C-alpha positions as CSV (number, residue, x, y, z in Angstrom):
1,M,19.5,-54.0,-59.1
2,S,18.9,-50.6,-58.7
3,A,16.5,-49.4,-55.9
4,D,13.8,-47.8,-58.1
5,S,13.6,-50.9,-60.3
6,E,12.4,-52.8,-57.1
7,I,10.3,-50.2,-55.5
8,T,6.9,-48.9,-56.5
9,Q,6.0,-45.3,-55.4
10,E,3.0,-46.4,-53.2
11,A,2.0,-47.8,-49.7
12,C,1.8,-51.5,-49.4
13,I,1.3,-53.3,-46.1
14,V,1.5,-56.9,-46.0
15,T,2.3,-57.9,-42.3
16,E,1.0,-56.4,-38.9
17,I,3.1,-53.2,-37.9
18,P,5.6,-53.9,-36.7
19,G,6.3,-57.2,-38.7
20,P,7.8,-60.3,-37.4
21,K,11.4,-59.4,-38.7
22,S,11.1,-55.8,-37.4
23,L,10.1,-57.3,-33.8
24,E,13.1,-59.7,-33.8
25,L,15.6,-57.0,-34.6
26,H,14.1,-54.7,-31.9
27,A,14.4,-57.3,-29.3
28,R,18.3,-57.5,-30.6
29,R,18.6,-54.0,-30.2
30,Q,17.2,-53.8,-26.6
31,A,19.9,-56.1,-25.5
32,V,23.0,-53.9,-27.0
33,V,21.8,-50.2,-27.6
34,P,20.9,-47.7,-24.9
35,R,17.4,-46.7,-24.5
36,G,18.4,-43.1,-24.7
37,A,18.9,-43.9,-28.4
38,H,15.3,-44.1,-29.1
39,S,13.4,-44.6,-32.0
40,V,9.8,-43.6,-32.7
41,L,8.8,-46.5,-34.3
42,P,10.5,-49.9,-34.2
43,V,10.2,-50.6,-38.2
44,Y,13.4,-51.4,-39.3
45,I,14.1,-50.3,-42.7
46,D,15.9,-52.3,-45.4
47,R,15.8,-50.2,-48.6
48,A,14.1,-46.9,-50.0
49,H,13.8,-45.1,-53.3
50,G,12.0,-41.7,-53.6
51,S,9.4,-41.2,-51.2
52,I,9.1,-44.5,-50.2
53,L,10.6,-46.7,-47.4
54,V,10.7,-50.8,-47.4
55,D,10.9,-52.1,-44.1
56,V,12.7,-55.7,-43.4
57,D,8.9,-57.3,-43.5
58,G,8.5,-55.9,-47.2
59,N,6.0,-53.3,-46.0
60,Q,5.9,-50.3,-48.3
61,F,5.5,-47.0,-46.4
62,V,4.9,-43.3,-47.6
63,D,7.8,-41.5,-46.0
64,M,6.7,-37.8,-44.6
65,C,9.4,-37.5,-42.5
66,A,12.4,-37.9,-44.8
67,G,14.7,-39.0,-41.9
68,I,13.7,-35.7,-40.0
69,G,14.1,-33.6,-43.4
70,V,17.2,-34.8,-44.5
71,T,16.4,-36.9,-47.5
72,T,14.7,-33.9,-49.3
73,V,16.2,-34.7,-52.8
74,G,14.4,-38.1,-52.3
75,H,15.8,-41.5,-51.0
76,T,19.0,-43.0,-53.0
77,D,19.2,-40.1,-55.5
78,E,20.5,-41.2,-58.8
79,A,22.4,-38.1,-58.7
80,V,23.7,-38.1,-55.2
81,V,24.5,-41.8,-55.0
82,A,26.8,-41.7,-58.3
83,A,28.8,-38.7,-56.7
84,A,29.3,-40.3,-53.3
85,R,30.2,-43.4,-55.2
86,E,32.5,-42.0,-57.4
87,Q,34.1,-39.9,-54.4
88,L,34.4,-43.2,-52.5
89,G,36.6,-44.6,-55.5
90,R,38.9,-41.8,-55.2
91,F,39.5,-41.5,-51.4
92,T,37.6,-41.3,-48.4
93,H,39.4,-39.1,-45.9
94,T,42.5,-36.8,-45.5
95,A,41.2,-34.6,-43.0
96,F,40.8,-31.1,-44.8
97,G,43.0,-29.5,-42.0
98,M,45.7,-31.6,-43.1
99,N,45.1,-32.3,-46.9
100,P,42.5,-30.3,-48.6
101,Y,40.2,-31.1,-51.6
102,E,37.9,-30.1,-54.5
103,P,34.5,-30.9,-53.5
104,Y,34.8,-28.8,-50.2
105,V,35.7,-25.8,-52.1
106,Q,32.9,-26.6,-54.8
107,L,30.4,-26.7,-52.0
108,A,31.6,-23.6,-50.4
109,E,31.2,-21.9,-54.1
110,H,27.7,-23.2,-54.1
111,L,26.9,-21.9,-50.7
112,A,28.1,-18.5,-51.6
113,K,26.2,-18.4,-54.8
114,H,22.8,-19.0,-53.0
115,A,23.2,-17.6,-49.5
116,P,21.3,-14.2,-49.5
117,G,23.4,-11.2,-48.9
118,S,26.3,-12.8,-50.6
119,T,27.5,-11.1,-53.8
120,L,30.2,-11.6,-56.4
121,E,32.0,-8.9,-55.0
122,K,32.1,-10.0,-51.5
123,P,31.0,-13.9,-51.5
124,Y,29.9,-15.2,-48.1
125,K,32.4,-17.9,-46.7
126,S,31.8,-21.4,-45.5
127,F,33.4,-24.2,-43.5
128,F,31.6,-27.5,-42.6
129,M,31.1,-29.8,-39.9
130,N,29.0,-33.0,-39.3
131,S,25.8,-32.3,-37.7
132,G,23.6,-29.0,-37.1
133,A,24.1,-28.9,-33.5
134,E,27.9,-28.6,-34.3
135,A,27.0,-26.1,-36.9
136,V,25.4,-24.2,-33.8
137,E,28.1,-24.2,-31.5
138,N,30.7,-23.0,-34.1
139,A,28.3,-20.0,-34.9
140,V,28.1,-19.3,-31.1
141,K,32.0,-19.5,-31.3
142,I,32.6,-17.1,-34.1
143,S,30.3,-14.7,-33.2
144,R,31.8,-14.4,-29.6
145,R,35.0,-14.2,-31.0
146,H,33.8,-11.5,-33.4
147,T,32.1,-9.3,-30.8
148,G,34.0,-10.1,-28.0
149,R,30.9,-10.5,-25.8
150,P,29.7,-13.7,-24.1
151,G,25.9,-13.8,-24.5
152,V,23.7,-15.9,-26.8
153,A,20.0,-15.0,-27.5
154,V,17.5,-17.7,-28.5
155,L,13.8,-18.0,-29.1
156,E,10.9,-19.6,-27.2
157,Q,9.8,-23.0,-29.0
158,A,13.3,-23.5,-30.8
159,Y,15.2,-26.2,-30.8
160,H,19.0,-26.3,-31.8
161,G,20.7,-29.7,-31.1
162,R,21.6,-32.1,-28.1
163,T,24.9,-31.4,-27.3
164,V,25.3,-29.5,-23.8
165,L,25.4,-26.0,-25.3
166,T,22.8,-26.6,-27.9
167,S,20.7,-28.7,-25.0
168,S,20.7,-25.6,-23.1
169,M,19.7,-23.2,-26.0
170,N,16.6,-25.5,-26.6
171,Y,12.6,-24.3,-25.5
172,K,12.3,-27.6,-24.1
173,A,14.4,-29.3,-21.2
174,A,12.9,-32.7,-21.8
175,P,14.5,-34.9,-22.9
176,Y,17.2,-32.9,-24.3
177,A,18.7,-31.2,-21.0
178,Q,16.7,-32.4,-18.1
179,G,18.7,-34.5,-15.5
180,Y,22.2,-33.8,-17.5
181,G,23.7,-31.5,-14.8
182,P,24.4,-28.0,-15.0
183,R,23.3,-25.9,-18.2
184,V,25.6,-23.6,-19.8
185,G,24.8,-20.0,-18.8
186,D,24.8,-16.6,-21.0
187,I,21.9,-18.0,-22.9
188,Y,18.5,-15.8,-23.2
189,K,15.4,-17.3,-24.1
190,A,13.1,-14.6,-25.7
191,P,9.7,-14.8,-26.5
192,N,8.9,-15.8,-30.3
193,S,6.4,-14.6,-33.0
194,Y,3.6,-17.3,-32.7
195,P,0.3,-15.7,-34.8
196,L,-2.0,-18.3,-34.1
197,R,-1.3,-18.1,-30.5
198,D,-0.1,-14.4,-29.7
199,G,-2.0,-12.6,-32.2
200,L,0.6,-10.1,-32.5
201,S,1.8,-8.3,-35.8
202,G,5.3,-8.7,-36.7
203,E,6.2,-5.2,-35.4
204,A,4.4,-6.0,-32.4
205,A,5.8,-9.5,-31.6
206,A,9.6,-8.0,-32.4
207,A,9.2,-5.1,-29.8
208,R,8.1,-7.6,-27.4
209,T,11.1,-9.8,-28.1
210,I,13.6,-7.1,-28.2
211,A,12.2,-5.6,-24.9
212,Y,12.7,-8.7,-23.3
213,L,16.3,-9.2,-24.4
214,E,17.2,-5.5,-23.7
215,K,15.9,-5.8,-20.0
216,V,17.1,-9.3,-19.3
217,A,20.1,-9.9,-21.3
218,G,21.5,-6.1,-22.3
219,A,22.1,-5.6,-25.8
220,E,25.7,-4.7,-25.2
221,D,26.3,-8.0,-23.8
222,L,24.9,-10.3,-26.5
223,A,27.2,-11.8,-29.2
224,C,24.4,-13.4,-31.2
225,L,20.5,-13.9,-31.8
226,I,20.0,-17.3,-33.2
227,V,16.7,-17.8,-34.9
228,E,15.1,-20.7,-37.2
229,P,13.2,-18.6,-40.0
230,I,10.3,-21.4,-39.6
231,Q,10.9,-23.0,-36.3
232,G,11.1,-26.9,-36.9
233,E,10.8,-29.2,-33.5
234,G,8.5,-26.3,-32.2
235,G,5.8,-26.7,-34.7
236,F,6.7,-25.3,-38.1
237,I,6.0,-21.9,-36.8
238,V,6.0,-19.2,-39.1
239,P,6.5,-15.8,-38.1
240,A,4.3,-12.8,-38.6
241,D,5.3,-10.5,-41.6
242,G,8.1,-7.8,-40.5
243,Y,9.3,-10.0,-37.2
244,L,12.4,-11.1,-38.4
245,S,13.4,-8.2,-40.2
246,A,12.5,-5.9,-37.3
247,L,15.1,-8.3,-35.2
248,L,17.8,-8.0,-38.1
249,N,17.6,-4.5,-38.0
250,W,18.1,-4.4,-33.8
251,C,20.9,-6.8,-34.3
252,R,22.6,-4.5,-36.8
253,E,22.1,-1.4,-34.8
254,N,23.8,-3.0,-31.6
255,G,26.6,-5.1,-33.2
256,I,24.8,-8.8,-32.8
257,V,25.4,-11.3,-34.9
258,F,22.1,-12.5,-36.7
259,V,22.4,-16.2,-37.2
260,A,19.4,-18.0,-39.2
261,D,19.2,-21.5,-38.2
262,E,18.2,-23.1,-41.4
263,V,19.3,-26.8,-40.5
264,Q,15.6,-28.0,-41.2
265,A,14.0,-25.1,-43.1
266,G,17.0,-24.5,-45.5
267,I,18.4,-26.0,-49.1
268,A,15.3,-25.9,-51.2
269,R,12.7,-27.5,-48.6
270,S,10.7,-24.5,-48.0
271,G,10.3,-23.4,-51.7
272,K,13.4,-21.2,-51.7
273,V,17.0,-22.4,-51.3
274,F,16.9,-20.7,-47.9
275,A,13.8,-19.8,-45.9
276,S,15.3,-16.3,-45.1
277,E,14.3,-15.3,-48.6
278,H,11.0,-15.5,-47.6
279,F,11.2,-12.9,-45.3
280,G,13.6,-10.5,-47.1
281,I,16.5,-11.0,-44.6
282,E,20.2,-11.1,-45.3
283,P,21.6,-12.9,-42.1
284,D,25.2,-12.3,-41.0
285,I,25.5,-16.3,-40.6
286,L,23.6,-19.1,-42.1
287,L,23.6,-22.6,-40.8
288,T,22.8,-25.6,-42.8
289,A,22.9,-29.3,-42.3
290,K,20.2,-32.4,-42.6
291,T,19.3,-32.1,-46.4
292,I,22.5,-30.4,-47.4
293,A,24.2,-33.8,-48.4
294,G,21.2,-36.0,-49.3
295,G,21.4,-38.4,-46.5
296,L,25.1,-38.3,-45.7
297,P,26.2,-36.6,-42.3
298,L,27.4,-33.0,-43.5
299,S,26.7,-29.4,-42.1
300,G,27.5,-25.9,-42.9
301,V,28.4,-22.6,-41.5
302,T,28.1,-19.7,-44.1
303,G,28.5,-16.0,-43.2
304,R,29.7,-12.3,-44.1
305,P,33.8,-12.8,-44.7
306,E,34.3,-10.6,-42.0
307,I,33.0,-12.2,-39.1
308,M,34.1,-15.8,-40.8
309,D,37.7,-14.6,-40.7
310,S,37.3,-13.6,-37.2
311,P,38.7,-17.1,-36.0
312,V,42.4,-17.7,-36.1
313,P,43.7,-20.6,-38.3
314,G,42.9,-23.9,-36.8
315,G,40.1,-22.4,-34.6
316,L,37.3,-24.2,-37.1
317,A,37.9,-27.8,-38.0
318,G,37.3,-31.3,-36.8
319,T,38.8,-34.8,-37.8
320,F,35.9,-35.6,-39.9
321,A,34.5,-32.1,-40.7
322,G,33.9,-31.8,-44.4
323,N,34.2,-35.3,-45.1
324,P,34.9,-35.6,-49.0
325,V,32.3,-38.2,-50.0
326,S,29.7,-36.0,-48.0
327,C,31.1,-33.1,-49.7
328,A,30.6,-34.6,-53.2
329,A,27.0,-35.6,-52.6
330,A,26.4,-31.9,-51.2
331,V,27.5,-30.7,-54.5
332,A,25.4,-32.9,-56.3
333,V,22.5,-32.0,-54.4
334,F,23.1,-28.0,-55.5
335,E,23.5,-29.0,-59.0
336,R,19.9,-30.9,-58.8
337,I,18.5,-27.8,-57.3
338,E,20.0,-25.5,-59.6
339,N,19.3,-27.6,-62.9
340,D,16.4,-29.8,-62.2
341,G,13.7,-27.3,-60.4
342,L,13.7,-28.6,-57.0
343,V,12.7,-25.1,-55.4
344,E,9.7,-25.1,-58.1
345,R,9.0,-28.7,-56.9
346,A,8.6,-27.6,-53.1
347,Q,6.6,-24.6,-54.4
348,H,3.9,-27.1,-56.3
349,I,4.3,-29.7,-53.1
350,E,2.8,-26.4,-51.3
351,R,0.4,-25.7,-53.4
352,V,-1.2,-29.1,-53.9
353,F,-0.7,-30.5,-50.4
354,G,-1.5,-27.2,-48.6
355,A,-4.8,-26.7,-50.4
356,A,-5.7,-30.6,-49.6
357,L,-4.9,-29.8,-45.6
358,R,-6.7,-26.5,-45.7
359,E,-9.7,-28.5,-47.2
360,L,-9.3,-31.2,-44.5
361,A,-9.4,-28.5,-41.9
362,T,-12.9,-27.4,-42.9
363,K,-13.9,-31.1,-42.1
364,H,-12.1,-31.5,-38.7
365,P,-12.3,-28.7,-36.4
366,R,-9.5,-29.9,-34.1
367,I,-7.0,-28.8,-36.9
368,V,-6.5,-25.0,-35.7
369,E,-4.3,-23.9,-38.1
370,V,-2.3,-25.3,-41.2
371,R,1.0,-23.6,-41.7
372,G,4.7,-23.6,-43.2
373,R,6.1,-23.3,-46.6
374,G,7.1,-25.4,-49.6
375,A,7.8,-29.0,-48.5
376,M,7.6,-28.0,-44.9
377,L,4.0,-28.1,-43.8
378,A,2.4,-28.6,-40.4
379,I,-1.2,-28.8,-38.9
380,E,-1.9,-28.0,-35.4
381,L,-4.2,-30.2,-33.5
382,A,-6.1,-28.4,-30.4
383,D,-9.4,-27.7,-28.8
384,P,-10.9,-25.2,-31.4
385,D,-12.5,-23.1,-28.7
386,T,-9.6,-22.8,-26.1
387,L,-6.7,-23.6,-28.2
388,D,-5.5,-26.2,-25.7
389,P,-2.8,-28.4,-27.1
390,D,-3.8,-32.0,-28.0
391,G,-0.7,-34.1,-28.1
392,D,-2.5,-37.3,-27.5
393,L,-4.7,-36.7,-30.4
394,V,-1.6,-36.4,-32.5
395,K,0.0,-39.7,-31.1
396,R,-3.3,-41.7,-32.1
397,V,-3.5,-40.0,-35.4
398,I,0.1,-40.8,-36.3
399,D,-0.3,-44.2,-34.8
400,R,-3.4,-45.2,-37.3
401,A,-1.7,-43.4,-40.3
402,T,1.4,-45.9,-39.7
403,Q,-1.0,-48.9,-39.7
404,Q,-2.1,-47.6,-43.1
405,G,1.5,-47.3,-44.6
406,V,2.0,-43.4,-43.9
407,L,4.8,-42.3,-41.9
408,L,4.3,-39.0,-39.5
409,L,5.8,-37.2,-37.3
410,S,4.9,-35.0,-34.2
411,A,6.3,-31.7,-33.4
412,G,5.5,-28.6,-31.2
413,A,6.1,-28.2,-27.1
414,Y,3.4,-30.4,-26.5
415,G,3.4,-32.6,-29.3
416,H,0.4,-31.2,-30.5
417,V,1.4,-30.8,-34.3
418,I,1.9,-33.3,-37.3
419,R,4.8,-31.8,-39.5
420,F,5.3,-32.9,-43.1
421,L,8.9,-33.3,-44.2
422,P,8.2,-34.8,-47.5
423,S,10.9,-35.7,-50.0
424,L,10.4,-33.6,-53.4
425,Q,9.9,-36.7,-55.1
426,L,6.5,-36.7,-53.8
427,T,3.9,-37.6,-56.2
428,D,0.4,-36.2,-56.4
429,D,-0.8,-39.4,-56.1
430,L,1.0,-40.0,-52.8
431,I,0.0,-36.5,-51.6
432,A,-3.9,-38.0,-52.1
433,T,-3.0,-41.1,-50.1
434,V,-1.5,-39.1,-47.4
435,V,-4.5,-37.0,-47.4
436,S,-6.9,-39.5,-47.5
437,V,-5.2,-41.5,-44.4
438,L,-5.3,-38.7,-42.4
439,D,-8.9,-37.9,-43.2
440,D,-9.8,-41.6,-41.8
441,A,-7.7,-41.5,-38.8
442,L,-8.8,-38.0,-38.0
443,T,-12.7,-39.1,-38.6
444,A,-11.9,-42.6,-36.6
445,E,-10.8,-40.2,-33.5
446,G,-13.8,-38.1,-33.8
447,A,-11.8,-35.1,-34.6
């Protein structure tokens, strides 16, 4: 029996949350899994389809997290499942560095077709790893190899991963880097564009970023500037108009590789195939992961051929990198994007859900901003007079929503942002459910 024949697209809570079976599993888990491998909510999932998760107790939740932006095409999407199943029946692994295969090449062709800046005459080149952090690390490697320089520039509020290098690049030390020993050097964290809180135009914010990097790092020592076009863990911060293009121009003038980390924002989530398109920029390197393979582990590094060909043969690889099953699933994701209007669906979600959130903000003054693009939206909760962030309120709202069958996720430096990362299968009826639950939770909290 297929998942979609069993799961209705609606919230339905039948036990206390967490339920008895989840609590039993959680007790087993605590005995054998370290506390560092933390889960936000001890609700154990049994199956899923579309925008709905079903836990082991039979409770149905509207999933507004999508595995932190992974199942953008929807849980157990038929095309993705069929592609993965068909590839599983052929072979599961050869190591692309030993014996290559077509799905890897097909996926690189799709990325070359869609990457901003890539052309038929000079297509961007791609290779694949397993996770977003691996993609970031390889972008740094390639940039250093291409430029012969050591420095890495990132922006405040950024998040890039949990490896030693990427955790050193993150804005927040805890829980990613604090207490784990020396952090990687030659990383420079520059002020970003945060329109709600800095009030700067894109041009002024870029001038501030550039002045900082020129003074503290020195442009001649920078291999790359890595930016999230829309910051993810930082709170879905959308930069002011002109900010990213000014940074890109500065990078080009100074021989610095401009890297767009689109691990969370890319592959149709933002209402464009790549979020960079919203800002009219053509990055030197684009990073993808999360949603690219519809729920299977995969990441991609895509960029200008003269940069991507800088490493020597064998310099870019990994045993499981670009697994054939994951690549086949990713090809199916791109075919869905190209043939089934998923970009337009993300735009529809922005129109309907974004409008509903803005209406909600008129009722609840502690929603100080609604922002985002496509199916990547957020509300920032703070004191409306001082803008002091209110992470405690976010926690309470998320807890209340969970009890009503809506799963939400926080973000922001102080956990003061609720971010919405639904699948593109989210229906207007489910949007109405989510908004109603949010309204009730905020009202109950006097917000």
